[in-house]
C-alpha positions as a LaTeX table, in Angstrom:
\begin{tabular}{lrrr}
\hline
Residue & $x$ (\AA) & $y$ (\AA) & $z$ (\AA) \\
\hline
Met1 & 166.15 & 5.33 & 152.94 \\
Ala2 & 168.18 & 3.20 & 150.54 \\
Met3 & 167.75 & 0.17 & 152.79 \\
Arg4 & 163.98 & 0.73 & 152.84 \\
Arg5 & 163.85 & 0.80 & 149.04 \\
Val6 & 165.83 & $-2.45$ & 148.85 \\
Thr7 & 163.53 & $-4.12$ & 151.37 \\
Gln8 & 160.41 & $-2.99$ & 149.52 \\
Ala9 & 161.84 & $-4.27$ & 146.24 \\
Asn10 & 162.55 & $-7.64$ & 147.83 \\
Ile11 & 159.00 & $-8.09$ & 149.10 \\
Ser12 & 157.04 & $-6.53$ & 146.23 \\
Pro13 & 154.92 & $-8.92$ & 144.13 \\
Gln14 & 157.12 & $-10.24$ & 141.33 \\
Gly15 & 158.38 & $-13.39$ & 139.66 \\
Arg16 & 156.67 & $-16.34$ & 138.02 \\
Leu17 & 153.28 & $-17.40$ & 139.38 \\
Arg18 & 152.14 & $-20.83$ & 138.23 \\
Ile19 & 148.36 & $-21.22$ & 138.49 \\
Gly20 & 146.32 & $-24.37$ & 137.88 \\
Leu21 & 142.73 & $-23.96$ & 136.75 \\
Pro22 & 139.90 & $-26.26$ & 135.64 \\
Gln23 & 138.74 & $-26.07$ & 132.03 \\
Leu24 & 135.94 & $-23.77$ & 133.21 \\
Gly25 & 138.69 & $-21.43$ & 134.37 \\
Lys26 & 138.86 & $-20.13$ & 130.79 \\
Tyr27 & 135.85 & $-18.03$ & 131.70 \\
Leu28 & 138.09 & $-16.23$ & 134.22 \\
Leu29 & 140.38 & $-14.90$ & 131.51 \\
Pro30 & 139.06 & $-11.30$ & 131.84 \\
Gln31 & 140.01 & $-11.30$ & 135.54 \\
Leu32 & 143.36 & $-12.94$ & 134.85 \\
Val33 & 144.17 & $-10.37$ & 132.17 \\
Glu34 & 143.21 & $-7.59$ & 134.58 \\
Phe35 & 145.48 & $-9.11$ & 137.23 \\
Gln36 & 148.40 & $-9.22$ & 134.79 \\
Gln37 & 147.82 & $-5.58$ & 133.88 \\
Glu38 & 147.72 & $-4.53$ & 137.53 \\
Phe39 & 150.82 & $-6.57$ & 138.49 \\
Pro40 & 153.09 & $-6.54$ & 135.40 \\
Ser41 & 156.09 & $-7.73$ & 137.45 \\
Ile42 & 154.34 & $-11.06$ & 138.03 \\
Glu43 & 154.75 & $-13.57$ & 135.19 \\
Leu44 & 151.58 & $-15.66$ & 134.99 \\
Glu45 & 151.85 & $-19.27$ & 133.88 \\
Leu46 & 148.38 & $-20.75$ & 133.46 \\
Ser47 & 147.60 & $-24.47$ & 133.17 \\
Phe48 & 144.01 & $-25.48$ & 132.32 \\
Ser49 & 143.05 & $-29.06$ & 133.12 \\
Asp50 & 140.28 & $-30.95$ & 134.90 \\
Arg51 & 142.89 & $-33.41$ & 136.14 \\
Leu52 & 143.30 & $-33.28$ & 139.92 \\
Val53 & 146.84 & $-31.94$ & 140.04 \\
Asn54 & 149.17 & $-32.38$ & 143.00 \\
Val55 & 149.71 & $-28.76$ & 143.91 \\
Ile56 & 152.95 & $-29.19$ & 145.84 \\
Asp57 & 154.63 & $-32.02$ & 143.94 \\
Glu58 & 153.88 & $-30.46$ & 140.54 \\
Gly59 & 155.13 & $-27.03$ & 141.53 \\
Phe60 & 151.97 & $-24.95$ & 141.41 \\
Asp61 & 151.88 & $-21.73$ & 143.39 \\
Ala62 & 148.08 & $-21.82$ & 143.58 \\
Val63 & 145.13 & $-23.60$ & 142.03 \\
Ile64 & 141.47 & $-22.83$ & 141.56 \\
Arg65 & 139.46 & $-25.96$ & 142.18 \\
Ile66 & 135.82 & $-27.02$ & 141.98 \\
Gly67 & 134.38 & $-29.31$ & 144.64 \\
Glu68 & 135.54 & $-30.56$ & 148.01 \\
Ile69 & 139.11 & $-30.16$ & 149.19 \\
Gly70 & 140.98 & $-33.00$ & 150.89 \\
Asp71 & 144.64 & $-31.95$ & 151.19 \\
Ser72 & 145.56 & $-30.64$ & 154.66 \\
Arg73 & 148.86 & $-29.28$ & 153.32 \\
Leu74 & 147.00 & $-26.54$ & 151.47 \\
Thr75 & 145.60 & $-23.23$ & 152.63 \\
Met76 & 142.17 & $-22.40$ & 151.21 \\
Arg77 & 139.94 & $-19.42$ & 150.49 \\
Arg78 & 136.39 & $-19.93$ & 149.25 \\
Leu79 & 135.29 & $-18.09$ & 146.15 \\
Thr80 & 131.70 & $-17.55$ & 145.11 \\
Gly81 & 130.38 & $-20.86$ & 143.81 \\
Tyr82 & 127.96 & $-21.51$ & 141.01 \\
Arg83 & 125.07 & $-23.72$ & 139.99 \\
His84 & 123.98 & $-25.41$ & 136.79 \\
Arg85 & 120.87 & $-24.64$ & 134.77 \\
Leu86 & 118.98 & $-26.67$ & 132.20 \\
Val87 & 118.66 & $-24.55$ & 129.08 \\
Ala88 & 117.36 & $-24.83$ & 125.53 \\
Ala89 & 116.80 & $-22.51$ & 122.57 \\
Pro90 & 113.32 & $-21.07$ & 122.00 \\
Ala91 & 113.19 & $-22.75$ & 118.58 \\
Tyr92 & 113.87 & $-26.16$ & 120.10 \\
Leu93 & 111.15 & $-25.73$ & 122.74 \\
Ala94 & 108.69 & $-24.46$ & 120.13 \\
Gln95 & 109.24 & $-27.59$ & 118.07 \\
His96 & 109.53 & $-30.22$ & 120.80 \\
Gly97 & 107.61 & $-28.72$ & 123.72 \\
Thr98 & 108.83 & $-27.51$ & 127.12 \\
Pro99 & 109.45 & $-30.20$ & 129.77 \\
Thr100 & 107.40 & $-29.59$ & 132.89 \\
Arg101 & 108.68 & $-32.47$ & 135.01 \\
Pro102 & 111.98 & $-34.40$ & 135.06 \\
Ala103 & 110.42 & $-37.52$ & 133.52 \\
Asp104 & 109.73 & $-35.50$ & 130.35 \\
Leu105 & 113.46 & $-35.34$ & 129.66 \\
Ala106 & 113.42 & $-38.99$ & 128.59 \\
Ser107 & 111.75 & $-37.94$ & 125.35 \\
His108 & 113.94 & $-34.91$ & 124.67 \\
Ala109 & 117.31 & $-34.43$ & 123.00 \\
Cys110 & 119.77 & $-34.19$ & 125.91 \\
Leu111 & 123.21 & $-32.68$ & 125.33 \\
Arg112 & 125.53 & $-34.38$ & 127.81 \\
Tyr113 & 128.89 & $-33.46$ & 129.29 \\
Arg114 & 131.54 & $-36.17$ & 129.66 \\
Tyr115 & 134.25 & $-35.68$ & 132.28 \\
Pro116 & 137.54 & $-35.81$ & 130.33 \\
Thr117 & 139.46 & $-37.30$ & 133.26 \\
Ser118 & 137.11 & $-40.17$ & 134.15 \\
Gly119 & 135.08 & $-40.62$ & 130.98 \\
Arg120 & 131.84 & $-40.58$ & 133.00 \\
Leu121 & 128.79 & $-38.63$ & 131.91 \\
Glu122 & 127.89 & $-35.76$ & 134.22 \\
Pro123 & 124.71 & $-36.59$ & 136.15 \\
Trp124 & 121.78 & $-34.21$ & 136.18 \\
Pro125 & 120.66 & $-33.84$ & 139.85 \\
Leu126 & 116.90 & $-33.88$ & 139.35 \\
Leu127 & 114.28 & $-33.45$ & 142.06 \\
Val128 & 110.57 & $-34.14$ & 142.42 \\
Lys129 & 108.94 & $-32.70$ & 145.55 \\
Gly130 & 112.36 & $-32.15$ & 147.04 \\
Arg131 & 113.53 & $-35.73$ & 146.54 \\
Pro132 & 116.16 & $-36.94$ & 144.06 \\
Val133 & 114.82 & $-38.88$ & 141.10 \\
Ser134 & 116.54 & $-40.90$ & 138.41 \\
Val135 & 115.66 & $-40.38$ & 134.77 \\
Asp136 & 117.07 & $-42.43$ & 131.90 \\
Leu137 & 118.44 & $-39.46$ & 129.96 \\
Pro138 & 119.09 & $-39.77$ & 126.22 \\
Gln139 & 122.59 & $-39.11$ & 124.93 \\
Ser140 & 121.70 & $-37.08$ & 121.87 \\
Ala141 & 125.15 & $-35.46$ & 121.82 \\
Ile142 & 128.19 & $-35.68$ & 124.10 \\
Ala143 & 131.11 & $-33.30$ & 124.54 \\
Asp144 & 133.90 & $-32.82$ & 127.07 \\
Val145 & 133.90 & $-29.00$ & 126.80 \\
Thr146 & 130.97 & $-26.82$ & 127.85 \\
Gln147 & 131.46 & $-24.41$ & 124.94 \\
Ala148 & 130.47 & $-27.14$ & 122.47 \\
Leu149 & 127.33 & $-28.03$ & 124.42 \\
Gln150 & 126.30 & $-24.39$ & 124.68 \\
Ala151 & 126.79 & $-23.87$ & 120.95 \\
Met152 & 124.61 & $-26.91$ & 120.22 \\
Ala153 & 121.93 & $-25.72$ & 122.66 \\
Glu154 & 121.87 & $-22.25$ & 121.10 \\
Ala155 & 121.56 & $-23.87$ & 117.67 \\
Gly156 & 118.37 & $-25.61$ & 118.82 \\
Leu157 & 119.76 & $-29.14$ & 119.00 \\
Gly158 & 118.55 & $-29.97$ & 122.50 \\
Ile159 & 118.63 & $-29.30$ & 126.24 \\
Ala160 & 121.96 & $-28.77$ & 128.00 \\
Phe161 & 123.00 & $-28.70$ & 131.66 \\
Leu162 & 125.45 & $-25.81$ & 131.93 \\
Pro163 & 127.07 & $-23.59$ & 134.59 \\
Asp164 & 125.00 & $-20.49$ & 135.25 \\
Phe165 & 127.83 & $-18.04$ & 134.60 \\
Thr166 & 128.51 & $-19.47$ & 131.14 \\
Val167 & 124.91 & $-19.05$ & 129.97 \\
Ala168 & 123.97 & $-15.84$ & 131.80 \\
Asp169 & 124.34 & $-13.62$ & 128.72 \\
Ala170 & 122.48 & $-16.05$ & 126.44 \\
Ile171 & 119.62 & $-16.22$ & 128.94 \\
Ser172 & 119.42 & $-12.43$ & 129.30 \\
Thr173 & 119.24 & $-11.98$ & 125.51 \\
Gly174 & 116.68 & $-14.75$ & 125.05 \\
Gln175 & 118.99 & $-17.06$ & 123.11 \\
Leu176 & 118.45 & $-19.70$ & 125.77 \\
Ile177 & 115.52 & $-20.37$ & 128.06 \\
Val178 & 115.78 & $-22.02$ & 131.48 \\
Val179 & 113.62 & $-25.13$ & 132.00 \\
Leu180 & 112.79 & $-27.21$ & 135.09 \\
Glu181 & 114.29 & $-24.53$ & 137.32 \\
Lys182 & 112.63 & $-25.89$ & 140.48 \\
His183 & 113.69 & $-29.45$ & 139.74 \\
Ile184 & 117.47 & $-28.99$ & 139.94 \\
Asp185 & 119.41 & $-29.48$ & 143.18 \\
Asp186 & 122.88 & $-28.28$ & 142.44 \\
His187 & 125.62 & $-26.08$ & 143.89 \\
Gln188 & 129.33 & $-26.22$ & 143.13 \\
Asp189 & 131.92 & $-24.91$ & 145.58 \\
Val190 & 134.91 & $-23.08$ & 144.13 \\
Ser191 & 138.11 & $-22.51$ & 146.11 \\
Ile192 & 141.56 & $-21.11$ & 145.61 \\
Leu193 & 144.31 & $-23.15$ & 147.27 \\
Trp194 & 148.03 & $-22.79$ & 147.77 \\
Pro195 & 150.78 & $-24.59$ & 149.77 \\
Ser196 & 150.60 & $-23.57$ & 153.41 \\
Gly197 & 154.31 & $-22.80$ & 153.60 \\
Arg198 & 154.10 & $-20.21$ & 150.83 \\
Gln199 & 151.19 & $-18.16$ & 152.11 \\
Ser200 & 153.42 & $-15.20$ & 153.02 \\
Leu201 & 154.82 & $-14.79$ & 149.50 \\
Pro202 & 153.65 & $-11.40$ & 148.16 \\
Lys203 & 152.87 & $-12.75$ & 144.67 \\
Ile204 & 150.52 & $-15.39$ & 146.10 \\
Lys205 & 148.90 & $-13.00$ & 148.57 \\
Val206 & 148.08 & $-10.38$ & 145.95 \\
Phe207 & 146.73 & $-13.05$ & 143.57 \\
Val208 & 144.44 & $-14.53$ & 146.23 \\
Asp209 & 143.23 & $-11.11$ & 147.40 \\
Phe210 & 142.66 & $-9.99$ & 143.81 \\
Met211 & 140.59 & $-13.04$ & 142.84 \\
Val212 & 138.51 & $-12.83$ & 146.03 \\
Ser213 & 137.86 & $-9.13$ & 145.36 \\
Arg214 & 136.72 & $-9.83$ & 141.78 \\
Leu215 & 134.84 & $-13.11$ & 142.29 \\
Gly216 & 133.64 & $-12.75$ & 145.86 \\
Gly217 & 134.29 & $-15.18$ & 148.66 \\
Ala218 & 135.11 & $-15.58$ & 152.33 \\
\hline
\end{tabular}
């Protein structure tokens, strides 16, 4: 019996767990807090950055990453992805009109996201009759955090291209209205990855299983 207790103690989830997340990972704080409450013996260390970290060389136990994965040394589980939506405040649309086709955006105030790692502006994947189109979008305001763009959109300063889960509440309450819904071709994959050699560690297994159970995935 004593030996069994020692063995269980040795394999129970505990110790430091270093997790890398994108800046959008801040929206996962409720789930991360819940995880910490459920597994108090695990010490979470969270690093938020859109930089493409080297999971193994930089000592991460796991990372949550957006987009395609190219490192064969990592084990992966898909989480539920997301899409972007073009949104604006009712007051803005009342004053400036509602765009009905992508070309209309050229005459609107566009609130643009700049990738902090590359400095590039995020493209808006616009479609007409199922085919991609290019529109010369104004740069009425630029930010490298989505919270700033959402605040500006809610204040009626223009149209923003934002992840659906960040604007879901504002849409449901009428603070923001979706525009050009049928003219956006966009889906972002989200995955949780960890070094293949560590997949049997209890602290990593419970973290992966917990996030999949809360966020959905394969």
